[in-house]
KOLZABA-250385 format. One record per atom (N, C-alpha, C): x, y, z. Coordinates in steps of 0.1 Angstrom, whole numbers, plus 5000, padded with zeros to 4 digits. Each point is the difference from the previous one (the first is absolute). Example, Ala and Ser with C-alpha at 12.3 -4.5 7.8 and 13.67 -1.06 7.14 Angstrom:
REM KOLZABA-250385
513249435078499150125000500950125000499650114993500950115000499250115008
//
This chain:
REM KOLZABA-250385
250766642028498649974997499949974985499449894996499949964986499250104993500550044988499350114992499849954986498950034994499649964987499550134992500550014988499550124992499049944989499050084998499049964989500650044987499749924990500550024986498949954990500050054988499349944989501049934991499649904993501049934991500550104990499250104995500550094990501150105006500250005013501150085005501349934998500049874997501249914999500249964986499049954993500149954987500550114991501149974993500650104991501050105006500249995013500950085007501149915007501149994994501049915006500650045013499850135004500550055013499050005011498849964997498950025010500249915012500349884998500149915012501150045009501150034994501250045009499750135007499350094993499650135007499149975012499049914998499149975011500849945012500849904996500849935011500950105007500550104993500850115006499350085010498750005001499350085010500149945014500449875000500149945013498849915004499149984990498849915003500549864998499349905006500249864998499149944990498850064998498949944993499450104990499449954990499150084991498649935000499050085001498649954998499650054986499949904991499950024986498649974995499450104993498749984995499849894990499149905003499749904990498650014995499150065007498750034996499650145005499750094991499950145004498950074993499550115006498950074994500550104990499150074993500450104990500750125007501050054993500750115006500850074988500450135003501050074992501250035009501149944996501250015009501250064994500750085008501250064995501249905002500950004991501249915001501250104999500450075010500950114999501449974997500449875002501449964997500249904989498949964994500149894990500650064987500949924994500850054988499150014988498949945000499249994987498650065001499550045011498750055001499850095013499050095000499750085011498649985006499149954992498649985004499649864996499349935009499449874997498550025003499149984990498650005002499449865000499749955012499449875001498550034998499449974989498750044997498949935007500349885006498949935007500749915010499349955010500549905009500449874993501249965002500549884993501149935008500349884995501149925006501250034992501250005006501350034994500849884997499349894997500649874997499049934991500349904993499049924992499149925008498750025001499249925008499849864995499749915009499949864996498749974993500049974987498849984992499249895006500649895005499249895005499250045013500650085008499350055012498850084997500050084990498950094997499149954989500249894994499349954989498549995004499150054992498649995002499450105010500850085006499550095010499850144995498950065002499650134995500950115006500449995013500850095007501449945000500950084994501449954999500950125000501349995003500950125000500350044986500250134999500350064987501650014999500549984988501450004997500450144997501250045005500550144997500650004986500250134995500650024987501050115000500350065012500850125000501449985005500449885003501449975004500449894990501150024993500549904990500449875007500049894992500449875005498849915003500349875000499049905003499550005014501050035009499749995015500850115007499450125000500850115006500249985015499149935007500249985014501249915002500149894993501149905002501350074996500050084989501350064996500550105011499150085006500350095010500549925013499249905003500449925012501449944999500349954988501449944998501050115002499950114995501050115001500150045015498950015007500150045014500649895008499749884998500649895007501549994997500450024988501450004996500850115008499350115003500650115008500049985015499649885004500049965014498850045008498950034993498850045007499049885000499249995011498949915001498850074992499249914994498950064992498749945006499050085003498749965004499050074990499049934997499050054990499050105007499550094992499050105005498849984991498949965006498849964993498850085004499550084991498850085002498849924995499149985009498849914998498750084996499350045010498650054997500150154996500650034989500150144995500349984985499050024992500149964986498950074992500350114993499050084993499649934987500949934993499749944988499049885003500249935010499149895004498650055002499950115007498750065002499350064987500950054991499450054988499549894991500849884999499649894992499049915006500050005013499049915008499350095010499250094996499450095010499349945012499449884998499349945011500949965011501350004998501049965011500350125009499550124997500550125008499150025012500750075010499250065011499050104995498849995006498850094996499650075013500150144999499750075012498550015003499650075010498650015004499150084990500750074991499350084990499949924987500649884999500049924988501150034991501050085004501250034992501049895002500649964988501049895001501450075001500949925007501450045001500849904992500350034988500749904991501449965005500650095008501349975006500049915011498849975006499949925012499249884998500649884998499349884999499349965013498849965000499349965013500549865004500750005012500649885004499049905006498750045001499049905005499549914989500350034988499549924988500949884998499449885000500849884998500950004988499650054989500950004988501250095002499750125007501150095003501049945010499549935010500849945010500949894994499449924991500849904994501150064991499750104993501050074992501150055009499750075011501050065008500849905007499549895005500849905006500949934990499549984988500949944990501150104996499750134999501050104996501050015011499649995013500950015011501049894999499649884998500949884999500950014989499550044988500950004988501050125000499550125004500850124999501050005011499749945012500950005011501249914998499749884995501149905000500649994986501050094998500850004988501449955002500649954990501449955001500950105006500849965010501050085006499550095010498749985004499350095010499949935013500350075011500149935013498850035009499150094995498850045008499250094992498950055006499150094993499450105010499550114994499250105007498750024992498949975007498750014993499350135004499850094990499450135002498549994995499250085006498550004997499449865001500449935010499449865002498850025010499050074995498850035008499250104992499250075007499150104994500750124994499650034988500350134994498750084999500150135001498750085000500150134993499450105005499850134993501450064997500950005010501350074998500849944988500550094991500749954989500750124993501349984997500750104993499749994985498950064997499549994986500550114991500149974987500550104991499050125000500650125001499250134999498949995010500349975013499049985010499350135003498749995002499250125003499049975012500649955010499149965012500350075012500850115000500450075012499150125003498950024993499150115002499349995013499849885005499449985013501049915008500450055012500949935008499449885006500549884997499549885006501049955010499550005013500849945010499949855000500649945010500149855000498649945001499150065007498649945001499350004987500150114993499350014987500749914990501349995001500849914991499549855002499849975012499549865003498749984994499150095002498649984995500050004985500950084993500050004986500849884995500649925008500749884996499249875002498850015007499249885002499449964987500149874998499649944987498549955001499350014989498649965000499849914987501049934996499849904989499249885006499549924991499149895005500649915011501349975000500649925010500150085013500350125000500050085012498750025006499050024991498650025005499649875008500449884994499749885008500749995013501350054999500850005012499450085011499550124997499350085010498849935006499449934991498849925005500449905011501249944998500549905010500350075013500250135000500250085012498750065006498949964994498750045005499550144994500750044989499750134994499249984987499150104998499350004987500950104991500549944989500950084992499450134994498750004996499450124996499950115011499649955011500050105012501350055003501049915000501450045003500550114990499849974987500550104990499350135002498750005003499250135003500650075012500349925010500650065012501450064997500849944992501350054996499850134993499150014990499750124993499550115009499249975009499550105010501250055009500849915004501150035008501050104993500149984987500950084992499550144997498750025001499450134996500750125007500349995013500750125006501450024995500649894995501450014994499950084987499049974992499950074987499650155003499350025010499550145004501150085007501149935004501150075007499750025014499049935006499750035014500249885009500749904995500249885009501050025010499849965012500950005011500149865006501249944999500149865005501349995008500149905008501249975008501049944991501249975006501149944992499849855000500749944990500149865000498649934998500049885006498849924999498850065007500250085010498950075007499350104990500850054991499450094990499149934991500349874996499149934992498749975007500149965013498849985008499250135002500750115000499350135002499250044987500449954989499250034987498949904998500449875001499149894996499249955012500550025012499449935012500949885003500349985013501049905004499649864996498749975002499549864997500249974986499550084991500149984986501549994996500850095004501450014997500749875004499749955012500749885005499649884991498749994996499649894992500750004986500150124994500750004987501549965002500650045011501449965002500249855003499049945007500149865002500149934986499150034991500049944987501350034992500550125000501250034993501249935006500150005013501149935007500149854996498849945001499949864996500549974986499650084991500449994986501550024998500550105006501450034999500949905006499649965012500849905007500149874992498949954995500049874993500850014987499950124993500950024989501550005003500350065011501450015004500549865004499249925007500349875004500249914988499150014990500149924988501250044991500250134999501150044992501449965006500250025013501249955006500249854999498949935002500149854999500449964986499450074990500349964986501550034997500550115005501450044997500949895007499749975012500949905007499949864994498849964995499949884993500949994987500050124993500750014988501550015002500450065011501450035003500849895008499349945009500649915009500650075012500749935008500550055013501050114998500150095009501050105001499750134991498950004994499650124992499250105008500650125001499450095009498850074994498950025007498850074995499650115009500150124995499650125007498850074994499250075007498950084995500250155003499750084990499950155002498750025008500150075011498950005009499950135008498850015007499850125009499249945011500350045013499349945011498650055003499550104992498650045001499249914991499349915006499449894992498950054990499550125001499050054991500650074988501350014999500650074989500149914988500050064988500149934988501150064991500549934990501050064991501249914999501250064997501249934998500449935013499950075011500349955013498749965007499649884999498749965004499949995015498850035005499750005015500149855005500749985011500149875005500050005015499749895006500149985015501549955002500750075008501549975001500249855004499449955010500249875005499649894989498950034994499549904990501049994988500350124995500849994988501449945002500650025012501349945003499949855003498749955002499849865001499949944986499850084990499849964986501350014992500550125000501250034992501250015009501250014994501350015007500250145006499250104995500250135005499250104991500350135003499350114993500950114996499650074990500750124996499150125003500450095008499150115005500550144996499050084996500350144995500550085012501350054999500650075012500550144996499750044988500450144996499150105008500550115005499250095007500750035014499350065009500550045013500049885009500650035012500149905011498649945003499050095001498749955005499449904990500250034987499549914989500749865001501350005003500749875001499549935012499850075011499549935013498649944998499250074992498649954998500149874991500949994991500149894991500749885007501150035007500849895005499549955014499350095007499649975014499249885001499049984992499149885001500849874998501250004994500849884998501049985011500050085010501049995011499949865007501149945001500049875007499749884991499650024988499649894991501349954993500149874998501149954993499850004985501150024992499950004986500850124994500050014987500750114994499150125000500550115006499450135000500950104992499650014987500950084991499450144999500750105004499650145000500350064986499050044993500150054986500150155000501250054995500250144999500150054986499350114997500250064987501450075000500749984989501450064999500150094987498850034994500050094989499450135004500950105001499650135005498850064993500049994987499050054992498649945002500049885006498849935003499650005015500650095007499750015014500949925010501049944994501049925008501050105007500749945010501050085007501349925002500849984989501249925001501050075010499950135001501050075009499849975015498849955004499749965014499949855002500449924990499849865000500649945012501350035003500749945011499250025013499650125002499350045013498649935000499350004989498649944999500149855002501049944994500249865001500349965015500850085006500249975015498850015008499150104997498850015007499149884997499949964988499249884996500649875008501349995000500549895007499750005015499950125006499750015014498549955003499250004989498649965001499849864996501149934996499949864997500349964986500250094991500349974986501449935000500149894992501249934999500649994986499350064990500550014987499650144994500650044989499750124993499649974986499150084994499750004986500250154995500550014988500350134995499250024986499150095000499250024988500450144994500750004989500249894990501350034994501049915000501350034995500150034985499149954992500050034986499550144997499150065008499450134998500850115006500949975010500650115007501150074992500250135003501150074994501349965005501150054993501349975005500350055014499650135003500250045014499249925010498849964997499249925009500849865003500549944989500749885002501350025008500750114999501250035008499650015014498850065003499650015014499649875006499449914991499749865005501349935003501050004992501249935002500750055013500050135002500550065012499349955013498750004999499249955011500249865003500049914990500349865002501349975006501050084996501449985006500050035015499050075005499950045014499049915008499249924993499149925006500549865003500049955012500549875003499149894993500749914993499349894993500449875006
//
């Protein structure tokens, strides 16, 4: 089963042993970040550093000045990895070690964009802006994301791409010094807190026969029991209908699905136009269409008619994997099961062989390992042992 490990360019740049070490795990491919959100990352094996602080969402290559000339929304250049083109430098080292390289592109997740251009952000029913979440219904945002997808995906020496956050982002966010756990928000409340009420979305609700002011009031009323700690809802999409009412909930989802689908179609088309034939395009996805975040909610059949496949979150128990992979059963395309292999981040490298076999029995035909640069030495040893026992 073909396996790819996620890496950042800074895991490789400046470490002459990094590429060979990754190849020694038994993976055939690396999914290498070319456009990524802000983060603070450990580099436990790098000879020259231990912490990289990526202060804002940025591209890890020099962006094309001509492509972005005259545009208010444009990618930010990084300053925390030395060299003119860290992505290219890392990709060359990995290719020289016999590894295939695919790009890893994070799209609708960018706090600096929201801080500098606040009108581009998702606005919730209370009027609060989410600077980390660009509203993908806005034409300028969509044009920026489609352009970024094409540029960041198609880098020299890169054979394919994986697009993350190619859809709605919402309330959920691993924010610095987060203080949002005082009230437990289930999936239903998360969905309602992720609905956008910017001018473009308000118009979009109108296209669905909704009055945006009445809808926002309904959302606030539906959330009152949540803030009071007395909400009781069902699981999944039924829970959203239980809070907001099925008719209203369905209308909001129709708008959001339309926006997300067309963004995904446009982004994939732009990547293929830039890359030419043979360039693989995958999306990080979740089969629950109402979900937002890094793994965007999709309809299984539709997304596999658009992209070459999907990367699906499969860390967790058997039931969680069955829920994620089940809707894709019988569909053609790449179904990559994504497993966390960093024990300190909830991964389970010690059970990787068993978990991968279970995913394969559900239709997965590739593996993704998150994240080879962040994992400890013992975690990587467990990964190498598991891969030696998995048929490829």
